[in-house]
N, C-alpha and C positions, 0 to 999 in steps of 0.2 A: 531523395525522390528522384526517380528517373524520368526526366522530361523527354518528350518525343519518343516514348517507349514503343509506340507502334510503327516507328520509322527507323528501326535499327538497320544499318547498312554494313556494319562490320563488328565482329567480336573475335578476339584472339588472345591467346596466352603466349604467342610468339612475337618477340620484338622485331624479328626480320620481316614477318608478314605485315606487322603494323607499320614499319618504316616504308615498305613498298606501297602500301595503301595510302598512307598520309602524304607521301611525296607526290603521288598522282592526284589526290583529291584536294589537298590544301597547300601544296608547294612547301612542305616541311623538309628541310635538308637532312636533319637527323633527330632521332629520339633515342635516349639511352636511359638505363636504370642506374641509380646510385645506391651503393651498398652491396655487400657480398651476398646477402640472402634475399635481395630484392627479386621479385618475380613480376612478370607482365600479366596484367589482367585488364585488357583494353576493350572498351565498347564505344562505338561511334553511331550516332543517330543523325539523320539529315532530312530536311524537308524544305520545300520552296513555297513561298507565299508571294506571288507576283514576281517582282524583281529582287526580293529579299530572300537570300538563302540562310536557313537556320542550321546550326551545327551544334549538337550535343556531344560531349566527350567525357568519358571517365577513364582515368589512367590507373585505377586501382589504389591500394593502400600505401604503396611505396613511393619513393622520391624519383622523379624523372627529370631529365634535361631535354629541352627542345630547342632546335635552331631552325629558323626560317629565313630565307633570303628575301631581298626586295623583289617585288614582281613588277611587271610592266602594267598591270591592271590598275586603273584609277579607282580603287575601292577602299573603303574603310571597313574595319572589323570591330564590332562592339562586343565586348566580353563581360559576362556576368558569372561570378564564381558561385557554384552551388555548395561545394564543400572543399575543405582544405585551404591551402594558401600557396602563394608563390612569389618569387622575385623575377621581374621582367626588365630586361635592358632593351630599350626601344627609343630611337630618335635622340640618342645621347642622354637619356634619362634612365635611372633605375627606380622602378616603383614596386611597391608591394601590391599584390592583388589578393582579395579575400571576399567574403560575403559582404563586407562593408565598403569595398573599393574595387570597382571594375576598371576596365581600360578601353580606350579607343585606339586601335592600331591603324596607322597609315600603311597600307599594303605595299607602298612604294619604298618603304624603309625596312631594313632587316630587323630581326627580333631574336633574342634568345631568352630562355626562361629556365628556372629551376622550380618545379612544382611538387608539392608534398600532399599525398592523399587527396588528389585533385580531381574535381569534376566541374564542368562549366557548360554554360549555354552561350553561344555566340551568334551574331547576325552579320552576314556580309552585306554591306551597304554600298551599292554603286553610286559614286559621286554624281554621275549624270542624272540618276533617278532622284537623288536628294535635291539637285538644282531644279528639276522639273516640278517637284512637289512645292518647293519654295516659290517658284513662279506662279503655280496654280493658287497658292494661298495669298500671295501679296500682289500679283499682277505685275511684278517688277523683276527684272533680271538683277537681283541683289547679290548674286554669287558669281560675279564675272571672274574673280580671282580664285585661287585655291581655297577650298574649305579647310579651315584649321580648327582643330579641337585640342583641348588639353588631353594628354595621354591618360592621366589618372582621372577616374570618374568617382567622386565621393558620393556614395549611395546613401549617406546619412544627411546630406544637404537637401534643401527643398527641391532643387532641380534634379539632383541625382535620384532622390526618392521617387519623383514622378516618373523618371526614366525607368527605374526599377519596377514600378507598378505596371507600366506599359509592357515591359518584358515579361511580367507575370502572366499577362494575357497570352503571349506567344507560348509560354511554357505549358499552357493547358491544351495545346494542339493535340487532338487525338491521334 
């Protein structure tokens, strides 16, 4: 299923064009194909909902590698895999991502990944916005320190399943 299909911002079969676009849009250092017969077939969708930026990406049927540097932005990036799977190195951990396990990336840490037949939906979450929401809900400044999340998000657990259901609402954005 192609989420955010009415919000396509990029499509290309050129790896060079994709690299240029992603480096500007999402601070990705490099994207490369693995395999002699691998071909690029990239599509990117994007939409904003208030302070939350949604990003849908499909990298086609072949295996790709992605490297992203640490950024100065105090944001988190929540990733749900629609199809395929991957291995991600982030924050000193190597985790598998799939339809059953998403991830939370701290954008202030570098990341590299190998993804196979991969498409995903992500949400860029500004930490300051999360703090404001927490304050509005609790009336307390409960997040004076850094927000810390597990990198791996088990979508088969009760909490992960609830998170996945909320993401399903965003996936239906026209």
